[in-house]
C-alpha positions in Angstrom: 128.6 105.9 108.8 125.8 106.9 106.4 126.5 106.3 102.7 124.5 106.3 99.5 124.1 102.5 99.8 122.8 102.3 103.3 121.0 105.6 103.9 117.6 104.0 103.9 118.6 101.9 107.0 119.9 104.9 109.1 118.5 107.5 111.4 117.2 110.6 109.6 116.6 112.9 112.5 119.3 115.7 112.3 119.8 115.4 108.5 119.2 118.2 106.1 116.8 117.4 103.3 114.9 118.9 100.4 111.8 117.6 98.6 112.7 117.3 94.9 109.5 115.6 93.6 106.1 115.3 95.1 102.5 114.5 94.3 101.8 118.0 95.9 103.6 120.6 93.8 103.4 123.1 96.8 106.0 121.3 98.7 108.6 120.8 96.0 111.7 122.7 97.1 110.8 122.7 100.8 114.0 122.1 102.7 115.2 122.1 106.3 116.5 119.7 109.1 114.6 116.7 110.0 113.6 117.1 113.7 111.1 114.1 114.1 110.1 111.0 112.3 107.1 108.7 112.5 106.1 105.7 110.2 104.7 108.0 107.6 105.8 111.4 108.3 109.0 113.7 108.7 108.8 116.9 110.8 111.1 119.4 109.1 112.4 122.5 110.7 112.1 125.1 107.9 112.8 128.9 107.8 109.0 129.3 108.2 108.7 126.9 111.1 108.0 123.2 111.6 106.2 121.3 108.8 105.0 117.7 109.0 105.2 116.1 105.5 104.2 112.6 104.4 107.2 110.5 103.4 105.7 108.2 100.8 104.4 110.8 98.3 107.7 112.6 98.0 111.2 112.1 96.8 113.8 113.3 99.3 117.3 114.7 98.6 120.0 114.3 101.3 123.5 115.6 101.1 126.1 113.1 102.5 129.7 113.6 102.2 129.3 116.3 99.5 127.1 114.0 97.4 123.4 114.4 96.8 121.5 111.3 97.5 117.8 110.9 96.3 115.6 108.5 98.3 112.0 107.6 97.2 109.7 108.1 100.0 107.9 104.7 99.6 111.2 103.0 100.4 111.5 104.7 103.8 107.8 104.8 104.8 108.3 102.5 107.8 108.7 103.0 111.6 112.2 104.2 112.3 112.6 101.2 114.6 111.8 98.7 111.8 113.8 100.5 109.1 116.9 100.6 111.2 116.6 97.0 112.3 116.2 97.4 115.9 115.7 94.5 118.3 113.0 94.4 121.0 
């Protein structure tokens, strides 16, 4: 179960997100559902199509159990396999 304490070690694909702070002011407020993830990028399905956005230069807001959780992108800028703790 995803909580505020363990969100950075869970799968992000399928979660709704919003960029609340960024080094690029043009992407602040961008929101949608995460449809893919790589080491350094999220692909987000927005109202205007799919957008690939760098993780590390943004702060991401997720709503989990009715609570807003903000995650700094540099904390999650890893391969999903490494972040989740998968075994080879």
